N, C-alpha and C positions, 0 to 999 in steps of 0.2 A: 676465905673470904671470899665475897667477889669483889672481882674487877673493877671497879666501877670507871673507867675508860674501856670496859667489854663492856660491859652492861649498860652504861651512858655514851654511848658515841657519840661526839662533837656532830656533829649533821646541818656542811655547808648550804646556807641555803640561797641558788645562783640569786642577781638579779632579776624582779620578775620584768615580763616583759609586758608592753602597752599593748600589745591586742592577739586577737586568738590567730591561730598557724592561719594560714592560707587569706589571711588579707591585703588589704595594697592601705600601704600605709600613710598617709600625706599630709608633709607639714605644712603651713604657711604661714609663712613671718611675713607679719601685716604692719607697713608704715604708720599707721596712725590710723584714727576714727575719721570714717567719711571715707577712709577708700578704696578703690573698686573692688579689689580684690572679697570685700569682705559681702557684700550678691552675693557673691561667687559659691562663697562657703557654705551657706546651706544650701545648694541643691547639692553641692559634692557628700557632705553630710547624708543627704536624701538614695546614694548610688551605692545598690549591695555590695557586701563585701568593702566597702571602702568605711576610711575611718581618720577623719578627719585631725588634725591635732592644733589651734588655731591659737599661735602667738604673739605677743607686741612687741616688736623689735628684737633685736638683733642680737640684747643680751638674755633674753625672758631664755630666746630659744638653743640657746648655748649652757646657759648655768645650768649645771647641775640634769644633764640628759649624757651623761654619757652611756647610758645601758638605752639609750632610746634610737634606733635604726630606722630612722623609715626608706621609704621604697622613693617616693620622692622627694620635694623639696619646693619651695614657689616661692619664691619671696618679692618683696615694694618696698624696697630700701632701697636709704640713701645707700653711692657710690660710695663712700670711705667704707661701707661697714660690709659690703659685700664680696670680698675677698674672706675674710672669717668665717660665713657661712659654708663655703667649701672647703676648708680645711676642717670644720667640724663634722661635717660628713661626706666625707669622698667618698663612700657606697652610694648614694644614694641621687638618683638624677637628677641636678641641679638646674634652673629654669629660671631666669628672671625676668619679670615686670618690667618694662620699661620706664617711663610715663613720658611727659613730655617735656621734663630736666630736668632726666637722669641723663649724666654723660656716660655714650654708648662704651664707654672703654670701659669699665665695671663690669657688662658682659665676658670679658676676657677669662677663659677656663671655665665658663659655664654651657652645658650643655645645647641650649635654645636661652629662645629667651621670645618676650613676645609684648609684643605694645599696641594699641588701641587704633590707631590707621593709619595708610600706603602714605600719603605725602611724608609720615613721621619717618615710616623706614625707606622711603626716599632718599633722607637727607643720613640715611649708615650707610660706613665701607662695607662693598661689596664679601668682605668674610662673614661683615655681619648680619645681611643682608638674607645669608643665606640662612640661614640659624635660626631667622627669625620669624614666627608668624605674625604673623595681624588677625588679634582675637579681642574686638569691643568687649567689656562685658555686659555689656547689652543695658541699654531701661526702659524700665515697667513704662505704659502707656496710665497715666495718673485719670482716675476721676473725673468726671467735668464738676468745674463748679458751681455753686447751689447758683440755676437758673438766675438771671436779675444778679448777682453779685461780682462781675464784673465790670471794670466801669469801661465804657465807653469808646472814651479819650483814656483810659492808663496810658502810658508805655514803663514796662518795666528799666532796670537798668540794672547793673551787680556792679555797687560801687572798685569793686580788688580785677575790675578788666579794666577801668578809664583811670588809671596812674600814671601814667607815661607819657612825658609833655606831645608826645609825639598823637598820643588818643584824644590828650585832650585839645589835642591844635583842630583835631576832627572833628571832636566835639564841638568844637566852641564857634565853626560853622554852620554846624551843623543847625543847631542851638538857632543862630542870628536869623536864620527862615523861617525858624516856631512864633515869631513873636507876636505874630496875629490868629495864633490859630488856637483852640481849646486844651490842645493839651495836656492834659498834666502828668506829671514825672510823678514816677514811686520809686525807687531807689536801698537796695537792700546793702547790708553789709555798710560797712563804716568808709565812708569817702575822705579823701582826704582834701587841706584844705580849699585848695584849686578848685577842683571835684569844687563844692559846697562855693564857692563865690560862680564860678557857672551858673550855678542848678538853682541862686538866688530869687534870680527875677519869674521867675517858674512856681516859685513856694512847693518846694518838690516835698511827697509826703516819704518819711524816715520809715523803714523799720526795719526787723534787725536778719529775718528768714530769708532768703533768697525763696521759697517753696511758696512763702506770705508773700510775696510784690506776685510776684505769677500768676498767684491765684486768680489777684485783682485787678492788673491788667488784662490791655486784651491784642496790644502787637510787643515786644520784648527789641529790643538795641542794644546791638552787640561790637564792641573794638573788633572783633574778628580775629585773636590771635590763638586764641582756644575757641575748642569744639566741643567739649562736653560742656560748657552753659547757654550755649545756640540749642543742644541737645536735648539738653533741662527743660528749657521753654519751649519746647518743641511740646514733650509728653506732659507738660501740665495745663496746654490747652494754648498758647497763644502763637503768632504768626511773628516768623523770625525775621528783623532786617538786621546784615552785616556789609561788611566792604566785601566787593569781589575781588577776594582773592582766596587762598590758602591758608586756615586749611575749612575754612566757610564753605567753598567750590564745593567738599564733601562730603556735606552730609543736608544740603540744599542744594536743592534743586529751583532752579531761576523760575521764579514767574508760577512755579507751580508746589514746589512745598518752603518753601517763603520770597526775601524779598532780599538778593542782593542789590547794593548799591556801585555801577562802576563809575570807571575818573571820566571824572569832571561833570557824574551827572548830580542834582540838588537831591541830596536826602531828603532833605525837607516837603519835597517834595515827595516821595514814594510813600512818606507819611506818614501824609495829608490824605494823600489817593488811598490808605486804607483806614484811617479812620473817617474815611466816606465813602465807607464800600464795605459793609460790613461782608455783604456775601462774596467778595472775595479773600477776605480776609475768614469768612467761618471754610471757605475753598480751599485754601493754602492748610490754615489748619488742621483737617481733613488728608489731606492728602501727606501731609507732614506726619499724623500719625499715622499713617497708611505705609506708611518707610521705613515707621520703629520697629515697629511691629512685622515686618516683612524682613530687615536689614539687622536692625538691634537687639532681639529678641534674647530677654538674659537666662534662659535656659536652651537653646542653640549655642549657646555661647560657653555657657558649663561643659556641654555634651563634646563641644572641639576641642579648649582648654582638654575636659579630662582625658582626652584622644590622644595629647601632647602630652602629655604628665607622662600617662604610663608608658607611652611607647614599645605594645608590644606585651607587655610585663603583666597586666591582669588581660583579663577576658574580657573582648567588646561586648557581647555578648549579655553580662551581669550591669551593661550601663544601661540596658532597654529601658529597665522598672524602677521607675522612684517609686518614693510612699505616694503618690497623689494617681501612681497607678499607669498600668502600661503607656510609652510610647509603640505608634506601629509601626511598624519599618521602616513605609513610607515618607516618613515626618521625621524621619532619623537618616533615613539617605537624602532629602531635598537638604536637608540642614547639615552633611557629615562636611 
């Protein structure tokens, strides 16, 4: 009689691998929709030999992934969750994305960190600065709005920039000088009641999306506490006006790619000058977009971040070809 244990041996199937041998596996843990790393992921997915697993949040990254061993983990997560990733993937090269609100202490234990701005890095303690690379995720320059679609006196404001008492007080002083001007305010987001009270005399146009406001306005006014809104306005084709302080100084070249309002300088006069001088406004926009293409190119940012993540474990030559074609060696050297 045949022995079933011999004729039908029990085969133990190992847990399937997530990628073929030789593939560089990157786990991207994104903090939520609209976060900056999502734009870079599209470029990394096109890198020859790279496999990108993109998840939303730490629970999704850790649950049911006992057999997934990434070569690198890039996390854009809340400070309290960062340590859990370190425990889950101890063999991977771990890199933490530090946005302007992340507690720098969360980077303890990570191999490296990435932040978007030099002013941001300068605030970190020396041990963290030594492990932090400044790589902005990049800002693609948007197509120009339909000719005639912009209001020549349109002034865009993002509601989320004008919430604190200091910002609202500064805006109140500025608006007091615009009382007789033909300025038309276009406000995006959800204004707090105090902001609505300030803007009521101007009968502002309220719009939900920032992109819609920027496509309608000629000038964009900023509180200056965050740099990304200013970069978005430049990319959309607006002339940017902001207070003369960091982080605005890092992204705006005063009177060249935007206008910085200095202490004691009447901001209303600056705005009125821009509205009555379309040639100057067009020049500011042109210079700003040239700056973006040179210093905030998304493809260059993706390449720099890929090199940081691979840390020599992936063949650099494999990074030179993207789905859109081959990048010349001079381009790669220029953006290294």
